[in-house]
N, C-alpha and C positions, 0 to 999 in steps of 0.2 A: 796575357803577359806583354808588357811593352817591348817594342823592338829594341834589340841591343841588350836585353836582360839575359844574363848567363844562368842557365838552369843546370842542375846536377842530378845525377841518378841516385838511386838508393844503394845501400850496401847489398852485396850478394846474399842470397838465401841458399846455403849449401852446407852439408855436413861432409867434411873430408873423408870420413870413414864409409859413407854410404853412397855418395854422389856418383852416378854412372852416366846420366844424361843432363846436359845443360841446356835450358831453354832461355833464349836470348831475344829480348825486344830491342828496340832502338833507343828510346828515351821515354820515361813515363809521361803521360799526358797530363793536362792541367788538373783533371779530377783526381788522378792518382797522386800528383804532387801535393794537392790540397789536403788529401786524406792521409798522406804519408803511407800509402799502401800500393803495392803492385796491382794493376788492373782493377782500379777502384770505380771506373765509370760503370754505372748500373747496366748499360747495354753491352758492355764488353763481354764476350762469351767465354773468356779464359776460365773463370772459376766454374761455370756450368760444365764446360768440357772436362776440367780436372775433377769435378765432382763425380761425373759419370765414369771416368777412366780410373781414378785412384782413390776416390772418396773425399777429396778436398772440396766439399760442397759449399756453395756460396752462403748458405745459411749458418755455417760454422763461424765462430769468431775468427778474425783474421789470423791470430797467432796459432790457432789450431789448424787452419788450412795450411799454413807454412810448415807446421810440424808433420802433417800428413804427407806433404810433398817430399820433405827430406827423408822420411821413413820409406817412401816409395823409390828412393834413389834418384830423385829429381833435384836439380839445382836451378835457381832462377836469378837472372841478372840482366843487365842491358849492355849493349856493345859500347855505347857512348858514356863516358864519365861526365861530360858536360858539353853544352852547345848553346847557341843562341837560337831561339825559336819564338815566333809569334803565333800563339794559339796552341793547339794540341796535335795537329796533323804532322805526320812525318814529312810531308811535302813542304812544310813551313820551316823545317830545320835548315839553318844556314850551314851548309856542309863545310864552308871555309872555317867556321868556328868550332867544328866538331873535334873533340879529343876523346880518343878511345880509352877504355879502362885497361888496367895492367893485367892482361891475360897470361903473360909469361909467368908471373908470380902466382896468380890464381890457379893455373893448371899444374904448377909444381906442387902446390898445397893440396890440390884435388886430383891426384894422379889417377884415380879410378874413372874419371870422365873420359869416355871414348866417343860419345856422340853429342853433336850440337844440333839443336832444333831452333831454327830461326822463326820467330813469330812475325812474319812479314818480310817483304822484299828489302826494305832499307836496312834492317838489321843484318841481313846476309851481305848486302853490298858493302856496308861499312866494315864488317868483319873481314871479308875477303880482301878489301883494299888496305885496311889499317892494322890488321892483327895477324892474319894468316901467314904472312911471310916470316913471322917471328915465333910461331908456336909449333909444337909437335903435330904430326898428322892426326886428323880427327875425321870421323865419319860425320858429314854435314848434310843437312836437309832443310830446305825452305818449306815452311808450311803456310797455309793461308792465314792471314792475320785474323786474330780474334776481335779486332777493333770493330766498333759499329760503323766506321767509315768504309770498311771492306764488305760491301754487300754483294759481291760477285758470286758468292756461294751461300746456300742456305745453311742454317745452323746444323742441320742433319748431315749435310755434305762435309762441312768443316769437321764435325765430330768424327766422321769416318776416316778422313785423312789423318787427323791427329791420332786416332786409335791405331791406324796402320803404322804410324811412325814410332809408337811406343811398344816395341816388340816385347813379349813376355820375358825373354832372356835378359832384358835390360832394365825393366821396371817391375817392381813388386806391387801388385794390387793390395790395398789395405782394406 
């Protein structure tokens, strides 16, 4: 993506009746934007982790994966509504250009959400800076990014951390 191009996130994936846990990324990467799907990069571990934890396996059609997530009480979105970024890495986001999504309205419509899981550090940083002062208290936890750029943990270690964050009382395995 050329410098100065404003990119926009996807609509949230959430069922107001069932959502208990909100998983937030920062902004979809180039592969995801190109495919119009959350976590579309083939080496991103999000769908393999969700497949193991709630049955949203990467082999399922995208719409079915999203349906499995919502039935499990999970919601999916990004902290940023739009920003300027060159490439796919969070480190390439021009934070001066970043605009957060409207979480006040979202959380009013999804009142059952009590926990927010951040898929990486920038999502947490932007949420705490741009959103947290305006929303109700939430249980928040930063998890290791599922991005292929985050190679500090093995896939097994990431899975263990993600599993621990999704306590049985908050998520229903399908």
